C-alpha positions in Angstrom: -11.1 -13.5 34.0 -11.9 -10.8 31.6 -10.0 -9.7 28.4 -11.6 -6.6 27.0 -15.1 -8.1 27.7 -14.2 -11.6 26.4 -14.5 -14.4 29.1 -11.2 -16.4 29.3 -9.9 -19.2 31.4 -6.8 -18.9 33.5 -4.5 -21.8 33.1 -1.3 -23.1 34.8 0.7 -20.8 32.8 1.2 -17.1 33.6 -1.4 -16.4 30.8 -5.1 -16.4 29.8 -7.0 -18.3 27.1 -9.3 -16.1 25.0 -12.8 -17.5 24.7 -12.4 -18.0 20.8 -10.1 -20.9 21.7 -13.0 -23.0 22.8 -14.7 -22.7 19.4 -15.7 -26.3 18.4 -15.4 -27.7 22.1 -18.5 -29.3 23.5 -20.3 -26.9 25.9 -18.4 -23.7 24.5 -21.6 -21.9 24.3 -22.0 -22.1 27.9 -18.5 -21.0 28.7 -19.1 -18.0 26.8 -21.9 -16.9 29.3 -21.0 -14.1 31.8 -20.8 -16.9 34.6 -20.0 -20.5 34.7 -23.4 -21.2 36.4 -25.2 -23.0 33.5 -22.2 -25.2 32.9 -21.8 -26.1 36.7 -25.6 -27.0 36.6 -24.8 -29.9 34.1 -23.8 -33.4 35.2 -20.2 -34.4 35.8 -19.9 -36.3 32.7 -20.5 -33.4 30.4 -17.7 -31.5 32.5 -15.3 -34.3 31.9 -15.9 -34.4 28.2 -15.1 -30.6 28.1 -12.1 -31.3 30.4 -10.8 -34.0 27.9 -11.4 -31.8 24.8 -9.5 -28.9 26.6 -6.6 -31.1 27.4 -6.4 -32.5 23.9 -6.3 -28.8 22.7 -3.4 -28.0 24.9 -1.6 -31.5 24.3 1.6 -31.9 22.6 -0.1 -33.6 19.8 -2.6 -30.9 19.1 -2.1 -28.5 16.0 -1.8 -25.6 18.3 1.0 -26.5 20.7 1.1 -25.4 24.3 5.0 -25.2 24.4 5.3 -23.9 20.8 2.7 -21.1 21.8 4.6 -20.1 24.7 7.9 -20.2 23.0 6.4 -17.9 20.1 5.0 -15.3 22.6 8.3 -15.3 24.6 10.4 -14.8 21.2 8.3 -11.7 20.6 7.5 -10.0 23.9 6.6 -6.8 22.2 3.9 -8.4 19.7 0.5 -6.7 20.1 -1.4 -9.7 21.7 -4.8 -8.6 20.7 -3.9 -8.9 16.8 -2.6 -12.4 17.4 -5.3 -14.1 19.4 -6.4 -16.3 16.6 -2.6 -17.4 16.2 -1.4 -17.5 19.7 -3.2 -19.7 22.2 -2.2 -18.0 25.4 -2.2 -14.3 25.8 0.3 -12.8 28.4 -2.1 -11.4 31.2 0.4 -8.7 32.0 0.4 -7.3 28.5 -3.3 -6.8 28.0 -6.1 -5.4 30.3 -7.2 -8.4 32.3 -9.2 -8.6 35.5 -10.1 -11.6 37.7 -13.7 -12.4 38.0 -15.6 -15.1 40.1 -16.6 -18.1 38.3 -20.1 -17.8 39.4 -22.6 -15.8 41.5 -21.9 -17.1 45.2 -25.1 -16.8 47.3 -24.1 -18.9 50.2 -21.5 -21.1 51.6 -20.9 -23.8 54.3 -17.7 -23.1 56.2 -16.2 -26.6 57.7 -14.4 -26.4 61.1 -12.2 -29.5 60.0 -8.6 -28.6 61.0 -7.6 -30.2 64.1 -4.9 -27.6 64.9 -7.3 -24.7 64.0 -10.2 -26.1 65.9 -8.0 -26.7 69.1 -6.3 -23.2 69.1 -9.7 -21.6 68.6 -11.2 -23.9 71.4 -8.4 -22.7 73.8 -9.1 -19.2 73.2 -12.8 -19.6 73.9 -13.1 -22.6 76.4 -9.5 -23.0 77.8 -7.3 -26.3 77.2 -9.3 -28.6 79.2 -12.4 -28.2 77.0 -10.9 -26.8 73.7 -12.3 -29.7 71.6 -16.1 -30.2 71.4 -17.1 -34.0 72.1 -18.7 -34.3 68.5 -15.7 -32.8 66.6 -14.0 -36.1 65.6 -17.4 -37.6 64.4 -18.8 -34.7 62.5 -16.5 -31.7 62.2 -18.7 -28.6 62.8 -19.9 -26.4 60.0 -21.9 -23.2 59.7 -23.9 -22.1 56.7 -24.2 -18.4 55.8 -24.5 -15.7 53.2 -21.5 -15.1 51.0 -22.1 -11.7 49.2 -18.7 -10.5 50.1 -16.5 -13.0 48.5 -14.5 -11.1 45.8 -11.6 -12.2 43.4 -8.0 -11.9 44.2 -6.6 -8.3 44.1 -9.9 -6.7 45.0 -9.2 -3.8 47.4 -11.2 -4.3 50.7 -12.7 -2.0 53.3 -11.0 -2.3 56.7 -13.6 -3.6 58.9 -15.2 -1.3 61.7 -16.6 -2.6 64.9 -16.8 -2.3 68.7 -13.8 -2.8 70.9 -12.4 -1.7 74.3 -9.5 0.5 73.7 -7.9 -0.2 77.3 -8.3 -3.1 79.5 -9.9 -0.9 82.3 -12.5 0.7 79.9 -16.2 -0.2 80.4 -17.7 1.5 77.3 -16.7 0.2 73.8 -15.7 2.5 71.0 -16.7 2.1 67.4 -13.6 2.4 65.1 -11.7 0.5 62.4 -10.2 -2.9 63.6 -6.8 -2.6 65.2 -5.6 -6.1 64.0 -6.8 -8.2 60.8 -6.2 -12.1 60.6 -5.7 -14.1 57.6 -7.2 -17.4 57.3 -5.9 -19.3 54.2 -8.5 -21.9 53.4 -9.5 -24.3 50.7 -12.8 -23.7 48.9 -14.8 -26.1 46.8 -17.3 -25.2 44.2 -20.2 -27.6 43.8 -22.2 -28.1 40.7 -24.8 -30.6 39.2 -28.6 -30.5 39.2 -30.3 -28.7 42.1 -31.3 -31.1 44.9 -34.8 -31.2 46.2 -35.6 -29.7 49.7 -34.5 -32.2 52.2 -32.7 -34.5 49.7 -29.5 -36.0 51.3 -26.3 -36.8 49.3 -23.8 -39.4 50.4 -20.2 -38.5 50.6 -19.6 -40.2 47.2 -22.5 -38.2 45.6 -21.1 -35.0 47.1 -17.5 -35.8 45.8 -19.0 -36.3 42.3 -20.5 -32.7 42.3 -17.0 -31.0 43.0 -16.7 -28.6 40.2 -13.4 -27.1 41.3 -11.2 -25.8 44.0 -9.8 -22.4 45.0 -7.6 -21.0 47.8 -9.7 -18.6 50.1 -9.0 -16.0 52.7 -11.8 -16.4 55.1 
C-alpha cells in the first residue's frame, strides 16, 4: 500500500504500518524500495528473521504495544494521523490517503487446474459428463503458464471485456461487443521467491514449498 508515497504494510488490523515502523529491523532497507522484489529474492531464512522481528515489534512485550496502539487511536478518532506516525504504530487506512499496490512486478504466472469440482464442471461443459475428467488429472493437475500483465490490486476499476459472440442461437455471423456475462473465479494465489533457478533446473515439492513468500486471494 502507499501512504503519501511512503511504502507501508497491511496487517491483520484495519490499518497500515508506515514504513518508518521498520527502522532497525533487519532487511528494512529492502522493504523501503518501490516493490518487494529484492527482498523476495533473498533466502527463506532471511524472510523468517524479518518476520520474527516484526512479530516482536507487534507483541505484547514490545514497548510499542499493538493493543495499546489500537486503543489510543480509537480513543481519539479525530486525531491527525500523519502528525502521530512516530507515536502510533498503526494508522487508520480510512483516515489518510492510502491505495493498495502490488507487492512486486508480476511478469508471468502458472494457473493450476487443481480443484476437483471446478475441473469436473468445466469438463462437463466442454466434453460432457462421460469424459469430463482427463485421465492424467489425478496424477498431475493440469496447469497453464502465461503472461500476467493485467493483474491489479483490489479496488482497481477494470474495463468490461469485449469480444465476439452470437447474439441469437440462429445467427451465423458473430458480432463484436461488450461481454453479456462476466464470471468471478475466487482462487488462491502464491508468490514465490528465493534465488532464481537456472534454465532447466527442477525443484522438488519441498524446495518449492520453502520458496512460498506469501499468499493472496485472486479473482482470475
